[in-house]
N, C-alpha and C positions, 0 to 999 in steps of 0.2 A: 422223682423225676420233675415234678412241678417245682419243687424247691430249688433244684439246680437251674431250671429255666428262669425262675425269679431272680436268683442271685446273679446270673449272667446279664439279665436285663438291667438290674440295678447297677452292676459294675459298669456296664456300657453307658448308662446315664451319667454316672459319676465321671467317667473319662471324658465324655462330651462336655460336661460342665467345667472340668478342669481345663480343657483346651480353650473353651470360650473365655475363661478368666485369664488365661495365659496370653491370649491375643490382645486383650484390652490393655492399653498402657495408661497408667494413672497420670493425670496431669500434674506436672511438677510446678513449683512456684515460678520457676524461670519461664516456663511456657505461658503461664497465665500472665506474668508481668510483660512479656513481649506482645501479647495480644492487646493488652490494655493501654499501651503507650500511644498517646495521641501525637499527631504530627505537629511540629511547631510551624509558625507562620513562615519562617525562612525556608524551611524544607518544602512547604506547599507552594511558595511563589517561584522557586527555581524551575520546576517542571513547566509551569505556565509560560515562562519566558522562552524555554527551549521549544515548547510546542508552538508558540506564536512565531518564533524565528523560523522554525521548520515549516510552518504553514505558509509564511510569506515567501520563503525560498522555493517551496514547491509550486506556489502560484506563479512566481516569476519565471521559473523554468517552464511551466506549462504554457505561459503566454509566449515565451521565446520559441518554443517548439511549434506552437500553432502558427505563429507568424512565419517561421521558416518553411513550414509545410505549405502555407498559402503562397509564399513567394515562389517556391519550387513548382507548385502546380500551375501558377500563373505563367511561369516561363515555359513549362511543357505545353500549356495551351497555346501560347504564342507560336511556339515552334510547329505544333500540329497545324494551326490555322494558316500560318505563313507558308508552310511546306506543302500542305495538301490543297487548300483552297486557292492560295496564291500561285501555286505551281513553281515556287522558287526553292532554292536549297534552304533547308530548315534552319541551319546554323547562321544564315545571313541575317536573321532577325536581330542578332546581337551586335551587328556592325553599326558604326556611327552614321554612316551614309544612309542606311535604311531609316533610322530614326529622324534624320534631317528631312528626308523625303516625306515621311509621315507627318512631321511637324509643318512642313510647307503645305501639305495637302489640307490640313485642318485650319491653318491660320491664314491662308491666302485669300479666302473668300470673305 
């Protein structure tokens, strides 16, 4: 009985060892060669130019978006101030006559 139990345990160990060796893939020369290839200078410089261009483009877009948001919020603030505090129609702030009156108010003194 002990003998059968030992044989089963040994055969189980052999099967486990066979599975582990089957899972491992030996490294071929092609794999080793691709890992060892160094990048040339031309290949290394190309991504830098793309990233620099991409960085500049992102920065310019961000500046344009921020300026547009500032202008929009300024216009909304003018409308709220002119409409609620001034008691006028809010869209009249964009008329030419209103700005002439504001200009005369500040430059007449």
